[in-house]
N, C-alpha and C positions, 0 to 999 in steps of 0.2 A: 542557509539561514547564517547570518553574520554573528549570531550569538555563539556559534560552535567554533571552538579554537580549531587549529589545524590538526592537532593531535586527536581531538574529539572527532572530527570529520574523518580521519584516517581510521580510526577505531570503528567508527560506525560503517564505514565502507567495508572493512573486512567482516564485519557482523552481518551485513546484508548478504554477502557472497555465500554465507552459509545457507541461506533460503534456498538458493539454487541447487544445493547438493541435495535436498529433500523433496524437491518438486521439479515437475517438467514445464515451469513456467517459461513462456517464450519472450516476456517482457516483464520488467520489474522496475519500480521507481519508488523513491522515497520523497515525499512531497510535503511542504509546509501547508498549514491550514489556508493559506491564502492562494495555493495552487502553483507555488514556485518549486521547480525541480531542484532537489539537492542531490539526488543520484539517480542514474537510469542506465540500464542495460538491456539489451534484447539479443536474441539469437540472429544469425545471418539469415536474410531472407524474411525476417518479420518486419514489414515496411511500415512503420508508423512514426509520425512526427513526435519526438519526445516532448516538445512543449505542448502540444495538444493534448497528448496522452496525460501528462502531469496536471495541466489546468482544468481538465474535465473533473478530475477528483474533488476539487473544491467545490464545484457546482453539485456533484453527486452526494458528497459527504454531507453538505449542508442540508440537501433536501432530506437525507436519511435522518439526520439529527432533528430536524423540524418534524418529520413523521414520528419518530420515536417519542419526542416530548409531548406532541399533540395527544398521543395515545396514552400517555402517562407511564411510559416504560422508563426504566431508570438509565441505563447504560448501553449506548449502541456500541455493538462489537464490530460488525461489518456490514457491507453492502455488496451483494453479489448480483451482477447483471449477466444474464445468459442469452446468448443468441442461438440461432440454429448451428452455427459453425465455431462456436467458442464462447468463452467467458471473460468477465473482468472481475476482480475481487478488490475491494478497498477495505482496509482495517484501520480503525483509529490506533493510533501509536503515541500517546502523550501529546507533545507539541506537533506532531507529524502525521502523516498517513502513509501506509504501505499500500501500494497499488500494484497488481500483477495481472497478466493476461495470458491465455493460452487458447490454442484451438483443440486441445485435448480435454474435453469436459469430463472424461471418465475419472480423471484425478481430481475432481473439483472437492470431494469430501477430504481428501488427504490435504490439499492446499488449505482449506478453511482451518483445519487443525494446526497446520505449520504457521500460518498466518497469525493466528490466535496467540500462539506462543512467543513468536518474535515480535509481534506488536506489543505484547505485554512486557517484554524485556526492554523494548526500546522505551516504552512509557516510563519504566523504572529508571533507567539510565538517563533519560532526558525529559523530565516531567515538565507539565505545561507551566509556563511562568506567568 
């Protein structure tokens, strides 16, 4: 996002690196609300197109927001998509979304907890404009 200074972008990048210390995620992205990728990393052998991975977040998160609002709930925290051999988690993070993926679904509860913390911290540091 062009609203971030180079110093803010570098700080945010280091901050995102912390997420991988606490989870077994195989892919991680920070994405704008429009689906533009700001940061992306994945482990070797996890073959996924970073642009496709990131752009999916905008569609899924908008659907999540619409569902939460339609049901009268207040604040959407995350959307979790589980398949037979893995999961994707998306968390609202202020002006951004955090998106992670893994084929190890045993760690899902831990990932949700870590994502909630880091999404909240990103939202505080980079509030919606």
